[in-house]
C-alpha positions in Angstrom: 0.0 0.0 0.0 2.9 2.4 0.8 5.2 1.1 -1.8 7.5 3.8 -3.2 6.8 6.1 -0.4 10.0 7.4 1.2 9.2 7.9 4.8 12.5 9.7 5.4 11.2 12.6 3.3 8.0 12.9 5.2 9.4 15.3 7.8 10.9 17.5 5.1 7.6 17.5 3.3 5.7 18.5 6.4 8.1 21.4 7.1 7.7 22.6 3.6 3.9 22.4 3.9 4.0 24.3 7.2 6.2 27.0 5.7 3.8 27.4 2.7 0.9 27.6 5.1 2.5 30.4 7.1 3.5 32.2 3.8 -0.1 31.8 2.6 -1.5 33.3 5.8 0.7 36.3 5.5 -0.4 36.8 1.9 -4.1 36.5 3.1 -3.7 39.4 5.4 -3.1 41.7 2.4 -6.2 40.4 0.5 -9.4 42.4 1.1 -13.0 41.4 0.4 -16.1 43.6 0.7 -19.8 42.6 1.0 -22.7 45.0 0.7 -26.2 44.8 2.1 -29.3 47.0 1.8 -28.4 48.2 -1.7 -25.0 49.4 -0.5 -26.2 51.1 2.7 -23.9 48.8 4.6 -20.4 47.7 3.5 -18.2 45.4 5.5 -14.6 44.7 4.5 -12.5 41.8 5.8 -9.0 40.6 5.1 -8.2 37.1 3.9 -7.8 35.8 7.4 -11.3 36.9 8.5 -10.5 40.1 10.4 -13.1 42.8 9.8 -11.0 45.8 8.8 -13.5 48.4 7.7 -17.2 49.1 7.8 -19.3 51.8 6.1 -22.9 52.6 7.3 -25.1 55.1 5.4 -26.4 57.8 7.6 -30.0 57.2 6.3 -30.2 53.9 8.2 -28.9 55.0 11.6 -32.4 55.7 12.9 -33.7 52.2 12.1 -31.9 50.0 14.7 -33.6 46.8 13.7 -32.9 47.2 10.0 -29.3 48.2 10.8 -28.8 45.1 12.8 -30.2 42.8 10.1 -28.1 44.4 7.4 -24.9 44.3 9.4 -25.4 40.6 10.2 -26.1 39.9 6.5 -23.1 41.8 5.3 -20.8 40.3 7.9 -22.0 36.8 7.1 -21.5 37.4 3.4 -17.9 38.7 3.8 -17.0 35.9 6.1 -18.3 33.3 3.6 -16.2 35.0 1.0 -13.1 34.7 3.2 -13.9 31.0 3.9 -14.3 30.3 0.2 -11.1 32.0 -0.6 -9.2 30.0 2.1 -10.6 26.7 0.6 -9.6 27.8 -2.9 -6.1 28.7 -1.7 -5.7 25.5 0.2 -6.7 23.4 -2.8 -4.3 25.3 -4.9 -1.5 24.7 -2.4 -2.3 20.9 -2.4 -1.9 20.7 -6.1 -5.5 20.3 -6.9 -6.2 17.5 -4.4 -9.6 18.0 -2.9 -9.4 17.5 0.9 -12.9 18.9 1.4 -14.8 16.2 -0.4 -16.5 18.7 -2.6 -16.6 18.6 -6.4 
């Protein structure tokens, strides 16, 4: 089952993989993604590691607390989904096209 697999190189391969993962995380910090809600009244921007780095709220919605909350939640969920999709895409690229997530 493991014929042709050189176990002595596994440690080196793991170190390279860890190094690539750290490099990828640093690159992700410079990537930004923005989601909008309410026709653009709310904009939430996150970096590639999922940190919210900016938010814009139109003054016209400040008096409607319930709508503001709904739109903020929507925009934040959307941008975090974008971040997660980007992470999966990057991980698949790093693994040379192997699909560890079981998705097609």
